[in-house]
N, C-alpha and C positions, 0 to 999 in steps of 0.2 A: 612029522612027530615033534621035531624041535620047536616049531612054532607053537604047537599045542602046549608043550611044557612051559614055554615062555609066557603063554597067556594064562596059565593056571593061577599065579598069584593075583592077577586082576579079578579073576572069577571068585576066588576065595575072599578077597578083601571087599569086593562089591557085595557078596553074600553076607559078610560080617555087618556091613552097614545096614542092610535090609533087616537082619535079625534084631539089631538094636532098635531100629525104627518100628518094627512090627510088634515088638513085645516091650513097650515102655512100662516102667515100674518106678518105684521109689528111687530117686537119683542116687542116694547113698548105696542102696543095694545093687543097682545096675552097674555103677562105676566099680564098686568093690569086686564084684564077681567077674566082670569083663577083664579087669586088670589081673585078678588072681588066675583066671583061666589061661590068659596069655602067658603069665609067669610060669605056671606049672607045666604047660605044654612046651615052653621054651627049654626048661630044664630037662624034661624027659626026652626031647628030640635033639638036643645038642650033639649027642654022639653021631647022629645021622649027617650032621654038617661037617664032620671031621674036625671038631673043635679041639684046640690045644690051649688049655687054661694056663694063665700066667698072671703074676701080680698086675701087670699092665692091663691085660684084657679084663681082669676082675674089676679093677677100679673104673675104667672107662666104659665097660659094658654095663656095670651096675648103674652108673650115672645115666647112661642112655636109657635104661629101663625106667628110671625115675622120670626122665624128660618125657618119655612116651606116655607114662601114667598121667602126667599133667595134661598132655595133649589130648588124650582120650576123654578125660573129664570135660574138657572144653568142647570137644566134638559132640559128645552126648548132650551137653548144654545147648549146643546149636540145634540138634535134633529136636529137643524138647521145646524150644522157643520159636523156631521158624521153619522146622522141617528138614528131613534128610535131603530132599530134592534141591534145597538151596544150600545146605551146608556142604555136601560132598563136592559139587563142582568147584565151589569157591576155595575150599581148603586144599583140594588137589592142585588147582591152578597155582595157588600161592606157594605151595610146597615145591612144585616144579620150578617156579620162578626163583624162589629163594635158594634152592639147591644149585640152580644155574649160576646165580650171582656169587654164591660161596665158592663154587668151582673156579670162577674167573678171578675173583679178588684174592682168595686165599690159597688156591691150589694151582693157579697158573694154567687153567684149561682154556680151550678155544683159541690157541695161539697159531694153529695151522691156517694157511691161506683160506679165506672165506668162512672160517668157522665162527668168528665173532659176529659177522652179519647174520648168519643162520641162527646163532644162539639168541641174539637180541630180538630178531624177528619172532623166534619161538616164544620168548618171554611175553612179548606184546600180545601174541595170539592166545596164549593160555590164560593170561590175566583177563583179556577181553571175553574169552569163552566162559571163564568162571563167573565173571560179573554178570554175563547174560543169563547164566543158569540161576543166579540168585535174584534176578530182577523181578519186581512185582509191580503190576499196574496200580495206579493210585486208588482206583475204586475196585480193584480185583479182590477175589475171595482169598482169605488167608490171614496171617497174623497182623495185628495192629502195629502202628508206628513204634510203640515202645518195645514190643516183642522183636520187631525187625532190628532195632538198634542193638538190643542185647544179643540177638542171634548173630548179627554181623560181627560184633566185637568178639564174641566167643569164638567164632569161626576164624577170624584173622589171627587171634592169639594162638589158637590150636595149630595153625599152619606154622607159626614160628617154632613152637616146641617140637613138632613132628619133623620139621625140616632141618633143625640144627644138628641132631645127633648123628646122622650119616656123615656129614662133613667133619664133625668133631672126631669121629672114629678114624677117619682118613688122616686127619691132622695128627692124631695120636699114634698113627701107624698100627692100628688094631684092625685086623680083617673082620668082615661081617661074620664069617663062620666062627671065629674065636670069641666073638662078642655074644653069640646066641645064648649060651648057658649063663654067663654073668648078667645078661639082660634079664633073664628069668628071675635072678635074685633081686635085681632092682625093681622089677614089676611086683614081686611078692611084697617087698617093703612098701611100694607105692599103694598096694591094695590095703595093707594094714593102716597106712596113713589116711587113705580115703575113708576107711570105715570109722576112723576116729574124728576127722575134722569136718566131714560133710554134715549138713544139717540132719538131725535124727528125727525124721517124720514118722518112723515106724520101725518094726523089728528088722534086723539085718537079713534074716531068712524070711522067704515068703514067695509069692507069685512073681514070676519073671526071673527067678534066680537061675534056673537051668538054661534058658535061652541066653542069658548074659554070660554064663560060664562057657557055653558052646561057642558064642561069638568070639570070646577070647582065644579059645583053642583054634578056631578057624583062622584068626589072625596069625597065630604062631605057625600054623601049617603053611600059610601063605608066605611067611618069612623064610621058611625052609625051602619052599618051592622057588622063591626068588634066588636064593643062593645056588640052588641046583641049576636054574635056567641061565644064570650069568656065567656059570662054568661051561655051559654048552654053546650059547649063542653070543657070549660077550657081555660085559658090564653095560655098555651103552644101550644095546638092544634089549637086554633083559630088564633093566630098570625102566626103559621106555614102555615096554609092553605091560609091566606091572602096574603102571599108573592108569590103565584103562578101566579099572574097576569103578571109577566114578560114573561111567556111562551106565553100567548095570544098576548102581545105587540110585542114580537120578531118575532113570526111566522106570525102574521098579517101584520107586516111591510114588511116582505120579500115577502109573497105570495099574499097579498091583495093590499098593497101600492106599490109593485114592487120596493122596494129598491134594487139596484144592488148588487148581491152577486154571486160569482163563485160557481160551484158545490162543489169544495173542501171546500170552506167557509161554505156552507150550511151543509155539512157533519159534520164539526167541530162544528157548531152551535147546531146540534142535540146531538152530544156527550157532549157538554157543558151543554145543558139543562138537559140531563140525570144525569150528575155529580152534578149539582146544586140541582136537585130534591132529589137526594140521600142525599145531605148535609142538605137540609131542613128537611127531615125526621129524620136524626140523631140529628139535633138541637132540634127538637120537643121532641125526646126521652130523650135527655140530660136535657132539661128543665122540663120534667115531673117527673124526678127521685127525 
């Protein structure tokens, strides 16, 4: 039962990615309502996390919500330019690697005997796995060179924004539970900003609005599930299991949403998933030492 609870965030976050990829709509509309859905759900569910609001948690939690807003805008840009099956493995791998480096450089982690070797090996494996998932044959079906460049740039930048705020909260000594409600405020502010600054190609309300809202709610529920799982199985194991959603998103995008991939690309994707999963396990072992 504990393992099922720990796997729930990955299931929810993988589902969120598929919702965004399956119901594409006007970028301004999609981004605004994904972020707004996550913000509203975070505020409404913060009591379930046992949150204790304070000036510190309000400032740092709100900033985290704004960073997540920017990250999700870039993730959706990746979906729209080169597909979810390329965006998700690469952004997840880079987030894991960046979180590992932040932990080592700024938080003094992986100091136990053998932990550094395990951690560095994990980073190599997850980056290799993410790169494999995003690989495209030169003559393969899919986006052209220009779209691949934009998609890769958006994905890499998204990983930076999505990886920074967990370490930032730890440096500020704000627990994830205490940050949930304030994150909701930051997300709602981010939704307003997105509605104002993104290109206006159509009305804000319209088709795809409900799936976008729902995907934001699903993300917030995954965040609450992560807090719950880390209290049961520990931070290292809980965070490690939570990152497995990229497998659902990648394979679902290929086999359910029919994103075009060649047979060789699919074989490389499976090899990349295996490498990334091995890296996730090693990272969990390094963090647990």
